[in-house]
N, C-alpha and C positions, 0 to 999 in steps of 0.2 A: 868561479870561471865564467866568463863570459859566454853569453850564447847568442852565436853567430849565423850558423846554419840553421837552427832549429826554427826560429821565426821566419826563416823563408819556406820551409816546407808548408803548401798550402793545399795539398794533394801527394800522391802517394807517385803521381807522375814526376814530380819535380827530382823524386830521389835519381832519375833517371839522367838527371843532370850532373852527378856528383860523383869525382873521383873516387876510385878505393882507400885512400887516403883522407879523401873528407868525409867518406860513409864511417870510417872506424873515429872521427872527431863527432861526428854527427850522435854514434853510439855514445860517445860519453856526454856529450850536453843533453843525450836525453835521461841518461841515469843523475845528470845533477839536475835537472828538473824534477823527478822522481826524490830526491832528497830533499827538493824546497817544499814541497807538499806537505811532507811531514814536522815541518817544523812549529805549525800552529794548531795542527789535526790527527785525529788517529785516521789512519789510511792504510790500506794494502802495500806493501812497502815490497819484501823480499822475491815474491812471486813475479813482481813485475820487473825488477832487476835481472831476473835471469832469462825473460824472453825477448830484451832487447835484439840481439843479433835474428833469433828468429821470427822476430817480427818485422825487421825489417827485409830478411831476405825471403819471407814469405810476399809481401809488397812489391819487390823487384822483381818478382817471377810471375806474379800472378797478377790480372788486373781484377778488384776485387769490385768494381764498378758494375763490373757483368760478371765474373766470376762470384762463388759462393765461399763465405768462409763462417766460421763457428767457433768462438773461443770457449772452453767447457776447461775450469769454473772463468766464470766473465770478469772474475775479480783480478786478473794479469791483463787485463784490457788496457793499463795506462799508455803502454809505447805505441799502439794502435791509435788510440784517442790522437796522441801528439802529431801523427803519421797522416790523418785524415782531417787535417784542415782545422783541428781546435785547439791548436797551442795559444791563441787570445786569449781563453775563457780555460785554458788548465788549470790555473788560481781558484777558480770556483768548486773545483770538484769535489762532491761530497758535501758540500753548503748547500742551504736552501735557495731554489730559483739557480742553482748551477748546475756543473754539468754532475752526469751521474756517476759514482763510483763502479757501473757495470757496464755493458754495451745497451745503447738506446737507442730503439729505429726513431724517435721523435729529434732526435738530435744530429743523426746522420745517417745517410743510407749505407755505408758501409757497416753498419750494425743490423742484423736482421734478427736478432731474437735478444729481448732479455735474461741474460743466462747467469740466475745466484744460485742454482744449485744444480749440484755434479751431477755429471753420469747420461746428459740428455745430447749430448751433441751428436754422438752417432746417430742416432733414431733421427735427429732433427735435419742432419745435413743428408740423409738417405731419401727423407721425404722431399727436400728441396729438389733433388737430385730426380727423382721420379716426376716431382710435378712437373720441371723444367724439360722432361724428355715428353711429357705428355703434353706438353704447351709449345713445344715447336724449337724449345732452347737447348735443344743435344749439346751444342758449342760449349756451353758454361760449364766452368770447372768445378767441381765440390771438396772443398778441404775443410776436416778438421781439425783442432787442435785438444789433447785430453791430457791431462796429466795422470802421472802414476798411480796418485792418491784417488781419484775418481773410479782408474779400471775397474776396480772389484765390484763396482754397481752392477747390480744383475741386468739391468735395460742395455747397458752397454754390449754385454754380449748376446744379449736376444737382438738387438739391431745390427751387430758383425753377425751374426747366422745369416739374418732375412738379408742384408746387403749381397752375401756370398751367393745365398741361393737366387737373389735377383740379377746377380753377374751384374752391377753396378761401377760404374767407373768412378771409383772414390779414394781421396787421399785421406786416411788417418793418420796425424802426428802424432805420437806417442811421447810426451815430454815429461822425460824423466830425470827426477830431480831428487829422486828417493825421499821425498817428501809429500803431506798432505798439507796441513796445519801443523800437525807432529808427523814423527815418522811414520810411516808407512807399515802395515803389519798384515802378515797372513802369507798364507804359499804363492800367492801374485807378486808379493815383494820380494818372496826367497828366489822366483823365477827370473826376476828381473835382476836381482842381485847377480845369479848365474851369468847372465846376457850381458852384462857389463864385463863380463873377465875373456866373453867370447870372443873371437875373431870376428871382423868386419864382414858380412855375408851378404850378398847382392840375392835374394828373390829372383830378379827377373833373370839374370842366368842359369841359376841352378847348376854351377860347376859341378860343385863336390858331389850331387845325387848323381851327374850325367857321368864323372869320374868313375866313382863307385860300383855305378851299373855294371860297369867294362869289365868289373874284376870278374876272371873265368869260373866256371863252378865246375868243380872233380868229384863226384860222387858226395853221397848223402852227407855223411859226417863233416866235411871240408863246405859244404853247401851250408849246413847250418851255421858252422865258426864263423867262415865268412858275413853271413848273414849277420848274427851277433858282432862281429867285427865294424861292418859298413854301419850300424845304428848306432854304438859306439862313438864312431870318427863323426858322423852327423851329427851327433847329439855335442861333441866339443866343437864343430866348428859352427855350430847353427844354433844361436842364442835365439832365435825367432822360430823353434821348431812347431810351437804351440798355436803360432798364428799361419803358418804356414800349412801346418794338420785344418786349421779352419778354413782355410780356403784364400786366405788372405795373401798375398806375396811379402815377404819380409825383406825391407833392407835395411841394415844398420850394423850397430848402432855408431852415429855420426854425434862427432863434438858440434853439441850446438852453439858455441861461442865462436865457430871458427865460421863467419861469413862468407869466404867463398866457397868452403864445403858445402856446407848450407845450399848457396844460390846453384849449385854443380849438381846436388844430387833432384835437389826439386825442378830443375829442367830438365833431367833425365827424366823425374817421374810426369811430368806434368800430361804429356799425352798415352798414358800407360791406358790400357784395358784392363778394367775388372778391377776389383777391391785392392788398396796397396796399402802398406803400413807402413811408414817410416818413423824407425826407432831413434829419438834425438837424447842426447845426455846434456843436461842443464844444471847449472848449478842455481840452489834459490841462494838470490841475495849477492848475484856475481857483480863484482866490481866496486863494490861496499865489504871492507874485510869485517867487518862487526856483524853486518847479517849472514853472512859465509859462516862466521862462526856459531851464532847460536840465529838461526832462522824460524825456529820456532818463535821467540823473544820478537825478533823483525819482522815475523809475519803480518801483523798490524800492528806496529809498537803506538807508544803512546807518544806525543809531540816531542822533539829534539831538534837541537841544532849544535852544529859543529865548531869547536873553538880553531886559532889558529893551526894548531898542530893536528887538525881536524879529528880530534878526541869529541865522543860525545858527551853532549851537557844536556839534561832530561831540563825538559821546560817543567817546571815546577807547577802540581794542580792539585790540590786537594785529595787526598785519597780517604776517601768513604768507603765502610765497610758495605758491600753489597750484596743482595741475596742472593747472587749465586754464591760468594763467601760465607753466609748463612746457610745454607743448605749445604753447602760441601762439609762444613764442620760438623750439624747435626748428623749426618751421613757420617761421618767417619766413627762418631761417638756411638751411633748405632751398631756401626761393627765391631765396635769394642766390646760391645755390651750383649750382641746376638749374632751369633754365627751362622746364622742361616741367610743375615744378609750380604746380598753382593750387588755389585756395580758393574751397568754394560753404559758402554757408549758409543758414539759412531762419529770415531776420529776428532772427537771434541775433548779431549783429555784435558787440556790447556785452557780453552775455553768456559771450560765446566769446573776449573779449578780442583782437579781432581788427582794432580798429582801425588799429592802425600798420601791419597789413598791407592793408586798404584802401588807406590815404594814400600806402603806396610802393611798392605793386604793385596798381594801379587795375585795369589790363588783365588782371590773372589773379586777379580777385578777384570773385567772383559771388553778390549776394544777391536770393535768388528770391522772399523774403517768405515768409507762412507757406505754403509750397507744397514742401511734403518729397517728396512721388511724384516731382513734375517734379523737384527738385532731383536725384534719385538716377538718373533717366533720364537728366536733362542730363548728368551725371558720366559716365553710361555712353558716350553720341556723346563725350564729350573725348577719353575713355580709348580709344574706338574711333580716335581721329583722332591720336593719340600722344602726348597729354598725361598727366600724373599727378596726376589728381583728388582733391582731399581735403575729404570733405564732412564738416566740421564742425559736429555736431547733436548734440544731447540727446539720450542714450539712450529715453527717454520718448517722445519726437518722432519718432525716425528709426523707429519702428514703425507712423507714418504711411503710410512707404515699402516696408511690408513685400513686398508683390507687385512692385514694383518692382528690390529687393535679388535677388530669384529671378527673374525675368525678363532685365532689363537689364542685369545684372551678374555675378551667380552662373553663369546658364545659359548665359553669351556668354566668361564665364572671363576678363573686362577688369580691369586694372589701376585698379579703383577701391578707395582710402584711405577708411575708414571710421572718425572719430576721436569715438568716443562721449561727450561728456563727460556729468557727472553721471550717473553708473553707480553704481548701489547707492542706497545712503537716504539722502534731500536735507535732511531736517529739516522745516521749518516748512511747506512745500510741501503735503507730505504725498502723499495714494496718487495723485493726477494726476500726482505727477511724476516720484516715487520712479522710478531706473532699475534696474530688477529683473529683467527679462524678457532682457534682449539674451543673456546667456551661451547661454539656451536657442534664441531664435529665430534666432541669428546660425548656431549650432551644428548647425542641422538643413540647410543648405545645403550641396552640393558644393562644393567649389574655394576654400571660404572660408578662410583662414589667419586665425587667432581670438588675440589677445593681451590680455595685460593686464600693465602694469609693476607690477614688484613696489614699486620705489620710485621717487623723482626720478633715478634714475643710469638707469635702463631707458628713460627716455621718449625721448631723441636718438636711440639707439642703435635703437630701435623702430620711429620712422618714418623713418629712414634704413634700413632691412630693408625698408620696406613699400613704398618711392619704386622700389626696385631690384626687388622681387618681379613677378615677370608674374603678376599675379592676384590677386583682392579681398582684401584684408585689413581686420580691424578691431582696433580697440585702444580699450579701453575703461580710462573712469577717474574717480574718484569725485570730490565739489564737497568736497575738504579740502586740506588743505596736503599739501605736496608733501615728507614726509621722506627722508631717504636712510641706508643702513647701510654703516657705514665696513667697508671689502671690496674686495680687487681684484675688481673685477665681470668675470664672466664676458661674452666677446661673445655677442650675440644669432645665434644660428642656427635654422634653421628648424626645431621642433618639439623644441628640446634647452631643458630646464630648469637650472636653475642650482643646486647644491647648496650650500647656506651652510655647512653642518655636518650628519655624521650623529650619530645617537644611541642609545645603548644600551639604550632602554625604547621609545621611540615616535619619531614623525616627524609634526610639522606638513606638510602640502602645500598651498601657499597659492598661489590663481589671483588676482593682484592686489594693491593697494596691502595688505591685512590682512597681507601679507608682514614687516611692521613690526612690528605688536603678535605676530606668530608670534612672532618675533625675540625681542622683549622678555618673551611669558610664558614661553619656554623658558629664556633666564636666568635669569629669578625662580625656575623650576620647579627649575635644578639646585640650588637653595638648598636646597630641600625635597628633595635626593636623588631626584628625577627627571630623566631624563637627555635629553630630547629633541631632536631633529634638526629641522631646517627646510628646506625645499626651497620655493626661488622656483618655481613652474612655470612662468609668462612663457608657457606655450603650452594652450589648452585643446583646439585643433585645429590642426595634429596634435597630439598628445598626447606626450609622450616615455615612451614602453611602458618601454626600457630604463631609464632612472632611477626611476619609479615603481613598476614592477614589483619592480624590486631593494627598495623601499623596503617592497613587501608581503611579499614573501616574505622577507627578511631582520629586520623589526622587528616587535618584541611588538604594537604596535598604532598605524596610521595614522588622520590625522585629516583629511581636506579639509575646506577653510576657503575661502570665498566671500561674495563681498558681491551673492548674486544668488539668485533662487528655486531652492532645491536639487530643484524639479522638471524634470528633463531639463537641468541646469547641467553645472558641471564635475565635480562629487561622483560625477554620472552616467554621467559618460565614465570617471571612475577605473573606477566599477564596472564599468562594460561591459568594459573592458581588463581587468581582472581573470577575469570571467566567460569572457571570449574565451580567455586564456591559461590554465584550469582551475585558477584557484588559492583557495582559498578566502577567503572576505570578511568572516567573523565579527567580524575584529579589526578592521574599518574602521569610522568615525563620518563622517557629514558633518555639516558646522556651515554654515549658512547662513540664507537665508530661507524661513520655514515656506509651508504652501501658503495664505496669505492675504492680504489688504492690509495694508499697517502704517501706521497713523495718524501723522499730523501730531504733532510735536516736535524737540526740538533733536538734529540727528544723534548725538550723545553718548549721549544717551535711549537712542536706537533700537537703536545697536547693542549696547547693553548690555542690552537688552531681547532682544536675539535671540542672545546671550551671544557674540558678534563683538568686542565690548573684550578688555582683557589680562586681565581679571580672568574673565571668561566660558571665554576659551582655555583657562587655568589650571586652571578648575574642568572645563572636559570631560576633559582630561589626566589628572588623578586621577581622575575614574570608570573610564577609560579603562584605567588602571594599576591600579584597585584590582580591576577584571574580572580583566584579566591574573594578578595573582596568585590570585585565589580559582579560576581556572582553571586554574592551575599546581598548588595544593594538592589541589586537587579530583583532578586527574592522579597526584598524589604517592601521596594516599590509597588510589586506586582501585589 
């Protein structure tokens, strides 16, 4: 399809010059642009296809150069970017130096927050409204779009309760597509399913309540009967009763792909006083049949193209066995051997490759939805009852359960196992999704044992160790191929590192999968006459003091290597141990993520930028070797 209208849209104001038919054509062009993105890179796809008409309607009714709009979660932001003057840059989305795959205030004034974690939109829009009122901008409208997958998040309900108490003029749009990344779960999912079959209800008119309150009451038995009938009828007619009882006026459900209907209801609600919830039904993947049929697969699909028959043709890429797969396989085998082992995830069954576990062990698999805090406390209860729960959550999302890790797990010293997928840099998802802080936030808690596999061969032994350890453990691993180093693998023992080899010049001490890069760097440096040892630390807590302090005392220099923030991370733990032992530390260098957020791009690009790839590690070793030679020369001359 040739794009004719979309290139002409430089701001949402241009939409008002288009006819009804042109707006329909524009919607089709937006979907065509979305399809072009996934031809050469992974990108969020089905969710963006589902909000095209909703996005058009919002920008036709409101002026978000002044009014406020928050998208939750921000990966459904692509149509919004196309309508707010970023068409010419759209081909760069999720590429280094290009557009971010989430809202980004640096790119446009139409983006207010970088929203990469679900559930914060109602809180944020309520705060914006309160701030606008206090600064004399009462006229600004406040709108947020939240998906049904994010709705169960606890802070959503905290924010809604607060907004009702403040009597704020808010419009919360519930984008209900029966999905998060995976199909939604839990009681709210069932409630929304019931709302789908309820007739349309307009909470602004409250016709049903008015009519039923006119029913005459004759005698107490009749009164009771009529009261029960009233509630039954209201329950049938009113799919939004839950929200109405909270204090939100409920309107819906509305077809989220009917542009005229959306515009009509948004216009009606634009100036309503008090908090309003508009319930919109959309179809994830709408307009692209394969995505409609399999919205999980097409949430963020691998690159593909369409042939002349409009059939999907995958762009072939080498399929390497990833750490996610290695962990999933090892957990599966543990569950076969040990009936105490169970798995919890927070709406990330597909991302964490847990489908086979869910199918074969349904009684021991728990998807809590996007409720990480609840998942951690839930696991604490299971551990107290004698189970061995594995909480399998991305590093960046586990941050949302920080207090529960402290209170319900570490403080109780319970045997909960945290498997932190996507630790380190994660490529195109960028700063909202990099798992660079868990070394620091997990290390701060007493009782927790903190591990990271150096390669694929460490995964199963570490999980086996964790299941038999009588206290909390964490295992971090990246979104990367699970390589392995040929060697006689040392057994995993509490607080014991694995010495791959000693070196006469210096030593790499690696915590995590960059162990394989350290080995490669050391092998190449040997050809340059620099003899580097390599230690696979395995544990950040407890640290192997004997092995690491021997390296510090006996080696010319030591380089700690971690794919995480240097602030309070593994390298800091080494420096603390060296200081406590009274050893000098001027020959220790730390390599990791500096104290800044890392932009989106390819993972290999990010590692290179941080000096965490093989050439970067070699360069750091050369610098340290030169410093050592210069210092020795200085001492000799002295």
